[in-house]
ZAMARGU-4260 file (C-alpha; in steps of 0.2 Angstrom, whole numbers, plus 5000, padded with zeros to 4 digits):
<rodrens>
0) 5126/5223/5242 | 5129/5214/5259 | 5147/5210/5261 | 5153/5197/5274 | 5172/5192/5276
5) 5175/5175/5284 | 5190/5162/5283 | 5192/5144/5278 | 5200/5130/5289 | 5217/5134/5281
10) 5216/5153/5284 | 5211/5158/5266 | 5199/5172/5265 | 5181/5170/5259 | 5170/5184/5255
15) 5151/5183/5253 | 5142/5196/5242 | 5123/5194/5245 | 5107/5203/5241 | 5099/5213/5255
20) 5089/5202/5267 | 5101/5187/5265 | 5105/5177/5280 | 5120/5181/5290 | 5135/5170/5285
25) 5141/5162/5300 | 5145/5144/5295 | 5162/5137/5299 | 5173/5127/5288 | 5174/5110/5296
30) 5187/5102/5285 | 5205/5097/5290 | 5215/5106/5278 | 5234/5108/5277 | 5241/5125/5275
35) 5242/5132/5257 | 5260/5130/5250 | 5263/5141/5235 | 5280/5141/5227 | 5278/5152/5212
40) 5292/5161/5204 | 5292/5172/5188 | 5306/5172/5176 | 5310/5186/5162 | 5312/5179/5145
45) 5328/5187/5139 | 5323/5186/5120 | 5305/5194/5122 | 5307/5204/5139 | 5291/5195/5145
50) 5288/5188/5162 | 5284/5169/5163 | 5276/5161/5179 | 5282/5145/5186 | 5269/5136/5197
55) 5273/5118/5198 | 5263/5115/5214 | 5247/5117/5203 | 5249/5100/5196 | 5239/5093/5211
60) 5224/5105/5209 | 5207/5097/5208 | 5203/5089/5191 | 5185/5086/5185 | 5177/5080/5201
65) 5159/5072/5200 | 5145/5084/5202 | 5141/5078/5219 | 5159/5082/5225 | 5160/5099/5217
70) 5170/5110/5228 | 5161/5126/5222 | 5144/5120/5227 | 5137/5125/5244 | 5142/5113/5258
75) 5130/5099/5262 | 5129/5087/5278 | 5144/5075/5276 | 5150/5084/5260 | 5159/5100/5265
80) 5165/5111/5250 | 5175/5127/5248 | 5159/5137/5253 | 5154/5132/5271 | 5136/5140/5269
85) 5122/5129/5262 | 5118/5143/5249 | 5125/5159/5242 | 5123/5173/5229 | 5141/5177/5224
90) 5156/5171/5233 | 5174/5175/5231 | 5189/5165/5240 | 5207/5164/5239 | 5212/5150/5227
95) 5219/5134/5236 | 5231/5131/5221 | 5236/5149/5216 | 5248/5154/5202 | 5253/5169/5213
100) 5251/5171/5232 | 5256/5185/5244 | 5266/5174/5255 | 5278/5166/5242 | 5296/5166/5249
105) 5312/5170/5240 | 5322/5185/5235 | 5327/5192/5218 | 5340/5182/5209 | 5345/5175/5192
110) 5344/5158/5183 | 5360/5149/5188 | 5367/5164/5196 | 5373/5170/5179 | 5364/5187/5178
115) 5356/5184/5162 | 5338/5179/5166 | 5330/5188/5181 | 5320/5177/5194 | 5308/5185/5206
120) 5295/5177/5219 | 5278/5175/5211 | 5270/5186/5224 | 5252/5192/5220 | 5235/5185/5223
125) 5223/5173/5215 | 5205/5172/5219 | 5190/5161/5213 | 5173/5170/5209 | 5157/5159/5210
130) 5143/5167/5201 | 5129/5156/5208 | 5126/5142/5219 | 5117/5133/5205 | 5129/5120/5199
135) 5120/5117/5182 | 5118/5135/5178 | 5129/5147/5168 | 5132/5165/5167 | 5120/5167/5153
140) 5106/5161/5164 | 5109/5174/5177 | 5096/5188/5180 | 5102/5206/5176 | 5101/5208/5196
145) 5112/5193/5198 | 5124/5200/5185 | 5125/5217/5194 | 5130/5207/5210 | 5144/5199/5200
150) 5150/5216/5193 | 5150/5224/5211 | 5160/5209/5217 | 5173/5211/5203 | 5174/5230/5207
155) 5176/5226/5226 | 5190/5213/5222 | 5199/5224/5209 | 5200/5237/5222 | 5206/5224/5235
160) 5219/5216/5224 | 5225/5233/5218 | 5230/5237/5236 | 5240/5221/5238 | 5259/5226/5239
165) 5267/5221/5222 | 5252/5219/5212 | 5253/5228/5196 | 5238/5222/5186 | 5221/5215/5191
170) 5213/5203/5178 | 5196/5196/5181 | 5191/5182/5168 | 5180/5167/5165 | 5185/5151/5157
175) 5169/5141/5151 | 5168/5124/5143 | 5179/5108/5142 | 5186/5114/5125 | 5194/5129/5134
180) 5202/5117/5147 | 5190/5120/5162 | 5191/5107/5175 | 5177/5113/5187 | 5160/5114/5178
185) 5152/5125/5191 | 5149/5143/5184 | 5164/5152/5191 | 5178/5164/5186 | 5195/5169/5193
190) 5204/5185/5197 | 5223/5187/5195 | 5233/5200/5204 | 5249/5199/5193 | 5266/5205/5200
195) 5269/5213/5183 | 5260/5222/5169 | 5255/5208/5156 | 5263/5207/5139 | 5246/5210/5130
200) 5242/5226/5141 | 5260/5232/5138 | 5258/5231/5119 | 5241/5240/5120 | 5248/5254/5131
205) 5262/5256/5118 | 5249/5258/5104 | 5238/5269/5115 | 5252/5280/5119 | 5258/5283/5101
210) 5240/5286/5095 | 5237/5299/5109 | 5253/5308/5104 | 5249/5309/5086 | 5230/5312/5086
215) 5226/5319/5104 | 5213/5306/5106 | 5211/5288/5114 | 5213/5275/5101 | 5199/5264/5108
220) 5187/5279/5108 | 5190/5282/5089 | 5188/5263/5086 | 5171/5263/5095 | 5165/5278/5086
225) 5170/5270/5069 | 5160/5254/5074 | 5145/5264/5079 | 5146/5274/5063 | 5148/5259/5052
230) 5137/5247/5061 | 5143/5232/5050 | 5151/5223/5066 | 5140/5229/5080 | 5131/5215/5088
235) 5120/5224/5101 | 5121/5241/5110 | 5114/5249/5126 | 5114/5266/5133 | 5131/5265/5140
240) 5139/5250/5131 | 5141/5243/5114 | 5146/5225/5109 | 5155/5223/5092 | 5166/5211/5083
245) 5183/5219/5082 | 5188/5224/5064 | 5204/5213/5065 | 5196/5198/5074 | 5207/5184/5078
250) 5195/5171/5084 | 5180/5162/5075 | 5169/5170/5088 | 5175/5186/5096 | 5166/5201/5104
255) 5172/5217/5113 | 5160/5225/5125 | 5166/5243/5127 | 5159/5257/5138 | 5155/5273/5129
260) 5165/5283/5142 | 5183/5280/5146 | 5186/5273/5163 | 5202/5264/5169 | 5194/5249/5178
265) 5177/5241/5184 | 5177/5251/5201 | 5176/5267/5191 | 5159/5262/5183 | 5144/5271/5189
270) 5128/5262/5195 | 5119/5265/5178 | 5134/5259/5168 | 5135/5243/5179 | 5116/5240/5176
275) 5117/5243/5157 | 5132/5231/5156 | 5122/5217/5164 | 5108/5219/5150 | 5121/5220/5135
280) 5132/5206/5141 | 5117/5194/5144 | 5111/5198/5126 | 5129/5194/5120 | 5130/5178/5129
285) 5113/5172/5124 | 5117/5175/5106 | 5133/5166/5108 | 5124/5150/5115 | 5112/5151/5100
290) 5125/5153/5087 | 5128/5134/5086 | 5113/5129/5096 | 5124/5123/5110 | 5133/5131/5125
295) 5148/5140/5118 | 5165/5137/5126 | 5173/5154/5129 | 5185/5165/5138 | 5179/5181/5144
300) 5193/5193/5149 | 5192/5210/5157 | 5205/5223/5151 | 5209/5235/5165 | 5222/5248/5166
305) 5238/5244/5177 | 5237/5248/5195 | 5251/5260/5197 | 5255/5268/5180 | 5247/5273/5163
310) 5230/5273/5170 | 5226/5288/5159 | 5229/5277/5143 | 5218/5263/5149 | 5200/5261/5142
315) 5191/5247/5151 | 5183/5234/5140 | 5178/5215/5140 | 5183/5203/5127 | 5174/5187/5124
320) 5181/5174/5112 | 5179/5156/5108 | 5189/5142/5100 | 5173/5134/5092 | 5173/5138/5073
325) 5158/5126/5069 | 5146/5116/5080 | 5159/5102/5081 | 5175/5109/5075 | 5188/5118/5085
330) 5201/5131/5079 | 5218/5125/5084 | 5232/5137/5087 | 5245/5129/5075 | 5261/5135/5067
335) 5257/5153/5062 | 5247/5157/5077 | 5258/5148/5091 | 5275/5149/5082 | 5274/5167/5075
340) 5259/5175/5084 | 5251/5178/5066 | 5233/5175/5067 | 5223/5167/5052 | 5204/5168/5054
345) 5193/5156/5045 | 5179/5170/5045 | 5178/5188/5042 | 5173/5200/5056 | 5158/5205/5046
350) 5152/5187/5044 | 5155/5184/5063 | 5144/5199/5067 | 5130/5194/5055 | 5129/5177/5062
355) 5128/5184/5080 | 5115/5196/5075 | 5105/5183/5067 | 5106/5172/5083 | 5097/5185/5093
</rodrens>
């Protein structure tokens, strides 16, 4: 990949990832932009021990602009966007409305100075990843070569954010569809560099640590072996990756895409593993879109090991899930799910897997 680093009018970094032979990226951002001002903080919930981020400045972020004013499309004469070039392959840039930022000011304190609820500056980094310059496209419509370029960009930025002081976990993800809450329809994802290890990862590490101590093996490795042996929930498989519906699936559509080799994060993948992921993931996405004969709204979330600890316990995997339980019906997280974190699924994992296999 050809990698070019430039800067936007307000000083934010933008990185172009291009196929060999692409033109040099020299376009300037002509907009008159005010400096980015992020005032994030994190507070530790004294009842759960979990960090919660406060980012009130994000209330003014861009909300559902018309297609001809999309900030993620290439710039056109008279219509400058976040990407100054007139075309691109894959682009990553710092979020203008970040939940976490490197230059957040402040010192550790407590709420009301009472010592009960710790408060810290929300220092980290948030980036936007544009998968394609085609506004009307989708990740599922990318070619394997284009997906490979995105994987390489994820790997580059995972390494980059892991080197940011204070970042403890790097989380690449994609939100797709209005039902998920997407406010920009251009195909894109995000990467968060958190200043803490997330609650879900902490819980998974706790389980992995206990399982390793008892059995001497990684829990996800045994789950993967069991899924391959059973085959009841396997959706598709390649040489290096298998996609299956988890045996305790929470969502009406849920797939885990797992590498056959334990690696902590995306940078650790080999070229062959990155190529095979592109094929397997595209197969999964096309099945998902065929499931209800409409574009499936989903969240695709990469689970990576923490940056500075417990890396030997991590097993990289991608989890895709959707709130759509029928073509025109949503699963709402109501009392049991939202109040008690006890999930109730309207379909069995075996039924979900069979529907996805049939949709292929």
